[in-house]
C-alpha positions as CSV (number, residue, x, y, z in Angstrom):
1,W,20.5,10.0,7.0
2,R,21.6,13.6,7.6
3,H,25.3,13.3,8.0
4,P,27.0,16.1,10.0
5,S,29.5,16.9,7.2
6,R,28.3,15.1,4.0
7,G,24.7,16.3,4.3
8,L,21.8,14.0,3.2
9,I,22.8,10.5,2.3
10,C,20.1,8.4,0.7
11,P,19.3,4.9,1.9
12,A,20.5,3.4,-1.4
13,E,24.0,4.4,-0.3
14,F,24.1,3.4,3.3
15,I,21.7,0.5,3.6
16,P,23.8,-2.0,1.5
17,L,26.8,-1.0,3.5
18,A,24.9,-1.6,6.7
19,E,23.8,-5.0,5.4
20,N,27.2,-6.1,4.3
21,T,28.8,-5.1,7.7
22,G,26.0,-6.6,9.9
23,F,25.2,-3.1,11.3
24,I,21.7,-3.4,9.7
25,V,20.6,-5.6,12.7
26,P,21.1,-3.0,15.5
27,L,20.2,-0.2,13.0
28,G,16.9,-2.0,12.2
29,R,16.3,-2.7,15.9
30,W,16.6,1.1,16.6
31,I,14.3,2.0,13.6
32,L,11.7,-0.5,14.8
33,R,11.7,1.0,18.3
34,E,11.7,4.6,17.0
35,A,8.8,3.9,14.7
36,C,6.7,2.4,17.6
37,L,7.5,5.3,19.9
38,Q,6.5,7.8,17.1
39,L,3.2,6.0,16.7
40,K,2.7,6.1,20.5
41,A,3.2,9.9,20.4
42,W,0.7,10.3,17.6
43,R,-1.9,8.2,19.3
44,A,-1.4,10.1,22.6
45,S,-1.7,13.6,21.0
46,L,-4.2,13.1,18.2
47,P,-7.7,11.8,19.1
48,D,-8.3,10.5,15.6
49,A,-5.0,8.5,15.3
50,G,-6.2,5.5,17.2
51,D,-6.6,3.4,14.1
52,A,-3.2,4.5,12.6
53,W,-0.6,1.9,12.0
54,V,3.1,2.1,11.1
55,S,4.9,0.0,8.6
56,V,8.6,-1.1,9.1
57,N,10.7,-2.7,6.3
58,L,12.9,-5.6,7.4
59,S,16.1,-6.5,5.5
60,A,17.1,-10.1,5.0
61,P,19.8,-10.1,7.8
62,Q,17.3,-8.5,10.2
63,F,14.5,-10.8,9.3
64,N,16.7,-13.9,9.6
65,H,18.3,-12.8,12.9
66,P,17.4,-15.1,15.9
67,S,16.4,-12.1,18.0
68,L,13.8,-10.7,15.5
69,I,10.7,-11.8,17.4
70,E,12.1,-10.7,20.7
71,D,13.1,-7.3,19.1
72,V,9.6,-6.8,17.8
73,A,8.0,-7.7,21.2
74,D,10.4,-5.4,23.0
75,A,9.7,-2.5,20.7
76,L,5.9,-2.9,21.1
77,R,6.2,-3.3,24.9
78,D,8.5,-0.3,25.4
79,A,6.3,1.9,23.3
80,G,3.1,0.6,24.8
81,V,1.3,0.2,21.5
82,P,-0.8,-2.8,20.5
83,A,0.8,-5.3,18.1
84,R,-2.1,-4.8,15.6
85,C,-0.7,-1.3,14.9
86,L,2.6,-2.6,13.5
87,V,2.9,-3.8,9.9
88,V,6.1,-5.7,9.1
89,E,7.1,-5.5,5.5
90,L,9.4,-7.8,3.6
91,T,10.3,-8.1,-0.1
92,E,10.1,-11.1,-2.3
93,G,13.9,-11.3,-2.3
94,V,13.8,-11.8,1.5
95,A,10.9,-14.3,1.3
96,M,12.5,-16.5,-1.4
97,E,15.8,-17.0,0.4
98,N,14.4,-19.7,2.6
99,P,10.6,-20.0,2.2
100,A,10.2,-22.6,4.9
101,A,12.0,-20.5,7.5
102,V,10.2,-17.4,6.4
103,R,6.8,-19.0,6.9
104,V,7.7,-19.9,10.5
105,Q,8.9,-16.3,11.2
106,L,5.8,-14.8,9.7
107,M,3.5,-17.1,11.7
108,R,5.3,-16.1,14.9
109,L,4.9,-12.4,14.0
110,R,1.2,-12.8,13.3
111,A,0.7,-14.9,16.4
112,M,1.8,-11.9,18.5
113,G,-0.7,-9.7,16.6
114,A,1.5,-7.9,14.1
115,S,0.5,-7.7,10.5
116,V,2.6,-8.7,7.5
117,A,2.9,-7.0,4.2
118,L,4.6,-8.6,1.1
119,D,6.4,-5.8,-0.7
120,D,7.4,-5.9,-4.4
121,F,6.1,-9.4,-4.4
122,V,4.8,-9.6,-8.0
123,T,7.9,-8.2,-9.7
124,G,9.8,-11.5,-9.6
125,Q,9.4,-14.6,-11.7
126,S,8.3,-17.0,-9.0
127,S,6.1,-14.6,-7.0
128,L,2.6,-15.9,-7.8
129,A,3.6,-19.6,-7.4
130,Y,4.6,-18.9,-3.8
131,L,2.2,-16.2,-2.8
132,H,-0.4,-18.5,-1.3
133,Q,2.3,-20.2,0.9
134,Y,3.1,-17.1,3.0
135,P,0.9,-16.1,6.0
136,A,0.4,-12.4,5.3
137,D,-2.2,-9.7,5.5
138,K,-1.3,-7.2,2.8
139,L,0.2,-7.3,-0.7
140,K,1.9,-4.2,-2.1
141,L,2.0,-3.6,-5.8
142,D,5.1,-1.9,-7.2
143,A,5.0,1.6,-8.6
144,S,6.2,0.3,-12.0
145,F,2.8,-1.3,-12.6
146,V,1.0,2.0,-12.0
147,R,3.2,3.9,-14.4
148,A,2.7,1.2,-17.1
149,M,-1.1,1.0,-16.6
150,E,-1.6,4.4,-18.3
151,T,-0.3,3.2,-21.7
152,R,-0.7,-0.6,-21.7
153,N,-4.0,-2.4,-21.4
154,D,-2.2,-5.7,-20.7
155,V,-0.6,-4.3,-17.6
156,R,-4.0,-3.1,-16.4
157,D,-5.3,-6.6,-16.9
158,I,-2.3,-8.0,-14.9
159,V,-2.9,-5.6,-12.0
160,G,-6.6,-6.5,-12.0
161,A,-5.8,-10.2,-12.0
162,V,-3.3,-9.9,-9.2
163,T,-5.7,-7.8,-7.2
164,T,-8.4,-10.4,-7.6
165,L,-6.0,-13.2,-6.7
166,A,-4.9,-11.3,-3.6
167,H,-8.5,-10.8,-2.5
168,Q,-9.2,-14.5,-3.0
169,L,-6.3,-15.2,-0.7
170,G,-7.6,-12.8,1.9
171,L,-5.0,-10.1,1.3
172,V,-5.5,-6.4,1.4
173,V,-4.0,-4.7,-1.6
174,I,-1.8,-1.5,-1.4
175,V,-0.7,0.1,-4.6
176,E,2.5,2.1,-4.6
177,G,3.5,5.1,-6.8
178,V,0.1,6.8,-7.3
179,E,1.0,10.3,-8.5
180,T,-2.0,11.5,-10.6
181,E,-5.8,11.6,-10.3
182,G,-6.0,9.3,-13.4
183,Q,-3.8,6.7,-11.7
184,L,-5.9,6.9,-8.6
185,A,-9.1,6.4,-10.5
186,R,-7.7,3.3,-12.3
187,V,-6.5,1.8,-9.1
188,R,-9.8,2.4,-7.3
189,A,-11.6,0.8,-10.2
190,L,-9.6,-2.4,-9.8
191,G,-10.6,-2.6,-6.2
192,A,-7.4,-1.9,-4.3
193,E,-8.0,-0.9,-0.7
194,Y,-5.1,1.5,-0.2
195,V,-2.7,3.6,-2.2
196,Q,0.5,5.5,-1.4
197,G,2.3,8.0,-3.6
198,Y,3.1,11.6,-4.3
199,F,-0.5,12.4,-5.3
200,F,-1.3,12.6,-1.6
201,S,2.1,13.5,-0.2
202,K,5.8,13.3,-0.6
203,P,7.8,11.8,2.4
204,V,7.5,14.0,5.4
205,D,9.0,14.2,8.9
206,G,7.1,13.2,12.1
207,G,5.8,16.8,12.8
208,R,4.3,17.2,9.3
209,A,2.9,13.6,9.5
210,A,1.2,14.6,12.7
211,E,-0.4,17.6,11.0
212,I,-1.7,15.4,8.2
213,L,-3.1,13.0,10.7
214,A,-4.9,15.9,12.5
215,T,-6.2,17.8,9.5
216,G,-6.1,15.4,6.5
217,F,-4.3,15.8,3.2
218,P,-4.4,19.2,1.6
219,P,-6.5,19.2,-1.6
220,S,-4.5,18.4,-4.8
221,P,-5.4,19.8,-8.2
222,G,-8.4,17.9,-9.4
223,M,-8.8,16.1,-6.1
224,E,-12.2,17.6,-5.2
225,G,-14.5,14.9,-4.1
226,V,-11.8,12.3,-3.7
227,A,-12.3,10.5,-0.4
């Protein structure tokens, strides 16, 4: 958030305040709509962006709000993008607050055609026990695993086991925090389908993202031959 007088304010500062005051619901509704509109603009201007999707994180108050399904449907309709292009992300903390209610919401989201990603879902103590109960499409592995994989064989084994379990449950695996070619190689060897991290790009605005969609990522040192 670029504040007119305070400059850049990071989400860690204003998101908790928005959640505590309830403002996160209209704020999240606006973010959802803007994300869908941005995707529509990319799809209209870039011939190769037809398969692109956009992911939107949902906080607990937003996910549990009675208008969530209507808000998602309105955002998709107003932007004119298919539901399959939207990925809704929620963390384990959100999912574990009320597992039964969460399952119902997730089934309704998937019924309309949206995808569901479980974020940070293997960092908690009860994650794996509940993983199979949630109707989801993607599982995101936290960046902390990637950092530890470089020095600890046991963490590599854990990531490999979780990836195998996710695939057995029909989930696509996305690994966060990939910053080096060595990390990318290890993640690919374990069979993860997608990665995100600074190795490819730091966060960028909509204009720069459009350039990347049009031209691809610029080569990083040692990245020759990496697809």
